[in-house]
N, C-alpha and C positions, 0 to 999 in steps of 0.2 A: 503493499499499498504507500503510496506516495503522500508526504506531509510537506506541509511548508515550514521552513525554517524561520524566515523573515520577508517582509515586504520590501522594497526599495523604496527610499524616500528622497527627499530632494538631494540636488546637488551641492555640495560642500566645496568651495575653492574652484582651481580651475584646473585642476589634473584627474578629473573623473573620480573624487571620492564622492561618497554618497553618506547618507544617513540610512538606517535600519530600522523599521517596526518589527522589531524580535518576536516570534512566535513559538520559541522554544524555552525549556526550562533550563538548559544546559548550553547557553551561547559561547561559553569558554572551551567548549568542546567542540562544538559545530562550528565555529568561526575560526577556525587556525590556516594559516598561509599553507596555501596549496590545493586546500580543498575545493572540489569541481561541483556546482550545483546546476541541476537541471532549473530551466524555468517556465513559468508559465505567463505570458506567452511562450511558447518554444522558440519563435522568432529571435528573442532577445539573447539566447544563451546556447550551449554551455556557458557559465561564468566561473572563472578561476579567481578563489581569493588571494589578493597580492599581499594586502595589508588588512590587520583591523586593530581598531582601539577604542577605548571608551572614554568621553570627553562630555564631563556635566551630565552623567548617566545615561548619555545615547550612545549606540554603538555608531562608529563612523568607519567606512570599508572602503578599500579600492579592490577593483578586478582587471587582470592583466587586458582583458579584452576592452575596459572604457579607460582609456587613455586622456580622453578632454571632458571639459562641463558637458560639452555639446551630446558626448556618447552618454555620459552620465544620466542627462536628462531624457533622454530616448529610453532608458531603461526603468524611469521612476513609474513604480505601481507595479512592477513586474514583480513575482513571488518566487523565491528560491526554494527549491523542492527537492526531497531526498527520500529513498525508500526506508521504510521504517518497519520494524518488526511490531507486530501488535503486542501489548502489555495488558495485564489486568489492570482493573480500576484507573486507568488511563483514557482520556478522550481527548478527541483532536475537534478543532474549532469547524471542521467541515462535517463532523458528526453531529454536533450539537445545534448549529443553525437550522433553525427550520422545526425543530422540536417545539411541542406544545407545553407552555411551563402550567403548574396545575399546584393547587393546595393540595395538604393531606385527604381534606374531604373530596375532590375532585374537581371543584371549583375552579375553571379556568382563568389565570392570571394573563395570560397574553403568549407572545413567541418569541423565541430565542431569536435574537439577531447578531449575537457577537460572543465573543469572549476575548476578554483585555487582560493582556500580562501586565499586571502592575507590581511595583517594587512589594507590597505586605502581602498579595495573595492575587490569584485570578478573580476575574469577576465577570458574571454572567450578564450579560446587556440582554434583557425584556423588553420588548415592545408592546405596550398595554393597548385594548381596544381605544383607549382615548388617545393613542400615540404618544403617551408620555412614554421614555426610555427610564425603565428601572435598573439600576446596577446593583445587582444580589452578590456579595462576595461568594466565591465556589467552595465554599469549605460545607464539611459535614453537616453543620449545626444548620444551616440554610438552605442547603441543598442536599437532603438526606438520600435522594435517590436520583438516578439517571437510566433511564428505560429506553434506550437506544432502539432497540425491535420494537417497543411498545410506542415509539413516536412521543414520548413524553419526560420532561423534568419535574419532581416533585420539590417545590418550595415551602420555605418555613421562613420568610424574611423577617424582619423584626418590625417593629410598628413604624410607620413615617417613611418606609422604601418605597410604597406604593402609591400611585395618584388615587386620592380620593378616599384614602382610609380614614374611618372616624374612630375615634377613641372607645375603648369598651363603655358601656354604661355600666355604674357600679351601683346604681340605685339612689345615689346622692345627688344633690344639686346644690351650687355654690349659692350661699346666702339664704338659702330656705330657712323660715324659722323652724325651732325645733320643740 
């Protein structure tokens, strides 16, 4: 199965260096000099990594095939893909996007539209029927079940992450006489 390691971002400087939107948990082992990547679209690659560095929390890389800023700009948006082995309890963005997000009781929350790789943890992006995009930390406490074959993820987000949530009624009203 092919998986996306990163998406090429904007050109940096004049010598073909680009920023990357990393989509792997282990960029240090994937982004090594000499690594060759297939690309989507395939017309951009294959690309051979010439250098990689981190700057201000971003990965900046250069490829042997992209020598100028103009070359780098033509590759913008292309995905770097590799062949990957299946792992238990590991999901890839392409497997999650399109799944229906439901609560434990089966109530539909929305549709999974992305998985963001943020510094603290991955975040599941769910588009609610209202159009609001809820960002739910992709941890077992908030996403206890992923059912790829069933086409759904069960989410138990904390109060306030979903659009239009009302606080639970405790039966007490503020300022009511006793």
